[in-house]
N, C-alpha and C positions, 0 to 999 in steps of 0.2 A: 203406403198411405199418402206420401207426398204427390205421387203421380195421380192417384185417384182425386185428391183434393184439387190439383191443378186442372184436371179435366172438367170437374164440376164448376170451378171458378171460370174456366175458359168458356164453358157453355153459357153461363150467365152473362159474361161480357159480350160474347158473340150475339146473344139474343137482344141485349139492351143497347150496345154501343152504336152510335151513328157513325157515318164515314168520318175519318180523321182529317187532319190538314189544318189549314189556315187559322182556325180558332175563332173566326169572325162570322161563322154561319148564324143566320137568324134563328131564334127559338121558334118552335111550333106556335101557331096562332093561339093566343090566350095562355101560352106556357103550359098547356095541358099535356100530361104524360100519355103515351099510347096506351090503349086499353089492353093490349096483349104484348107479348115479347117480340112481335114482328115489327118490321120497320114501319115508320109513319108513311102514309100515302104521299106520293109526290117526291120521295127521296130516293128514287130508283138509281139515279146516277149523280150522286152528290159531289163527286170529286172530278178533277180533270176538266178538260174542255178548253178550247181556245189556246192551248199551248203546244199543239201538234202531237200530243200524246193521247192514246186511247183512254176514254173515260173509264173510271173505275166503277164497276157495278156493285155498289154496297149491298144491295139486296141479295144478289147471287152469291157474293162472298160470304155473307152472313149465313145464308141457308146452307152453303157447303160446309162451313165450320160447325154448324149445329148438327148436321147429319153425320159428320165425321166423329164428333164427340159422342153422339148417340150410338154410333157403331161400336165405339170402345165400351161405353157404359153397359151395353147389352152383354158384353163378354164378362162383366162383373156381377151380373144379376144372380142373386142367391149363391154367391161365392162365399163359402164358409172360411173363417180365418184358420190359420195354422193352429194346431192344438197347443203349441207353445205360446201362442199369443193370448194370454189370459184376459186382456182388456178388449179383445176383439177389434183392435184398431186397424188391423190389416185386412179386414173383411171387405166384401163388396156391399151390395145393397139388396133389399128385397126381404120378404118375410122369413126365409130360412136363415138369413144372416143374423137375425135378431138385433140388428143395428138400426135403431130408430133415427139418430141424427143423419147418418149417411143416406138412408132411404128418403128422409124428408128433404134433404138438400138436393138430391137428384130430381125429385118430383118438382120442387120449387123452381129448379133451373129449366125444366122441360115445359111446364105449364104455359100455355099460350104460344108455343112455338109451332113450326110446321110439322114437327114429328110427334106432337102430342096427340094421342088417340085414347079417349077415355075407355074404350072397350078393348084396348090392348091388354092381354092377360098380365103382362109384367106391371103395367101401370095400375090397372084395376085392382089386382090382388094386393099390390103394395099399399094403395090408398085404404082399402078395407082393413088390412092388417094394422095400419097406423091408427085408424079410427078405433079399432078394438083395443089398442094398447094404451089408450088414455086411462089413467088411474082415477080412483075415486076422489082424489084431491084436485083433479082437473089438470094435473101435470102429466108430462111424458118423461120417463127416465131413460137412461142410456140403453138398457136392455130390459124389456118387460119380463115380469115373473121371476126376477132374481133379486134376492135380498141384498146381495153384494153390490148391486148397481142401483138400488132404490134411492131415488133422490139425487143421484150423481149428475151434476151439471144440469139439473132439471130446469133452471131458469133459461139457460141458453136454448135447450132443446124445445121447451114449451113455447118460447118466443118464435122459433122457426116454424113449429107446427101451427101456431095461431095464424101466422101470415099465410101459410099454405092453405089452411082451412077457409080463410077469408076468400082466397082466390077460387077455391073449389065450390064455395057456397053460392057462387054466381054463375055456375056453368053446369051443363050436362046433367048426369044422373044425381048429382049431389046438390043441385040448385035449391036453395032455401031450406035444406034439411040439417044444416050444421050449426044453427044458431045456438043451441044448447051447449054443444061442445066448445064453441068459441067463447061463450060466456064463462064457462067453467075454467078454461085456460086463462082468460083475462083475470078472473078472481084469484087464481093461484099466483099469477104474476104480481098482482097488487099486494097480496098478503106476504109475498116474499121481499117486499121493500122493507129495509131496516127501519124500525120505528113505527110501522103501520099498526094501528090499534088492534087490527084483527089478526096480526101475525104473531110469531113466537117471541118477539122482542118488543112488546108495546111500550115498555118503560125505558127504552134505550135513550140515553142522554142526547138531546138534540145538539149539544155543543161538542159532542165527541166525534172523532173521525169515523166515518162509515155511516152516520145517520143520513137517511134519505136515499142511500144507495141500495144496491141489490147484492145479496149473497149469491153464491153459485146455485143455491137452492134454498127453499124455505126450511128444509130439514137441517141445513148446515148453519143456519143463524144461531140456533140454540147451542150447537156444538162449539161454535167459535166464542160466543159471548159467555156462556156458562162453563163450558168445559175447558177452554183454552185461555180464558180471561183476556181476550184481545178482540179488536173489531173484526167482523167478518169481511172476507174479500169482497170488493165491489167492482 
């Protein structure tokens, strides 16, 4: 699991990080973030120069890192967890793994990079599976269709999915088609805030620890407040 997580994290860093060094590089004009995970235009050789050393090609290095990470992630596609792994924490990503957060994190790291292809079966099938896995509450749970995992860490997972859907809603085959799913996810997250009038703990004391925060899921608020007599984790 640690290796898988590090690869996904590395993919995100490689996609977003600009060339390192001095720390005094000027911000992009208007402080605008790039529209994709590719390097901003004009930053092809941001390091080196004038010191006798070959310039560091940030774009080429970033592209190579992304392609290397994608090469590893393809070996983890639809990789089922070991039968002894009841929580599915050691699985790969993709529909057959039934692992929503890993699949969503991989796609979130890939979207906007040079390796993203919306018609790639691994990407397309994973996106469609995630869309189908949204529950009637608007949330995504750890593994869909399992009562054991229903509501498990749903706030974390739904937040990841909401961001992914916002990205997808502006591109390719999904452009403009995900408004309803995004709205449902947003409503679930709002209702999962401790003390929200529409959530399961509307009368939670505003002066009590935990008020205004988020539980791991909307389902776990009532369990913590009513069943355990303590504030929900935030």
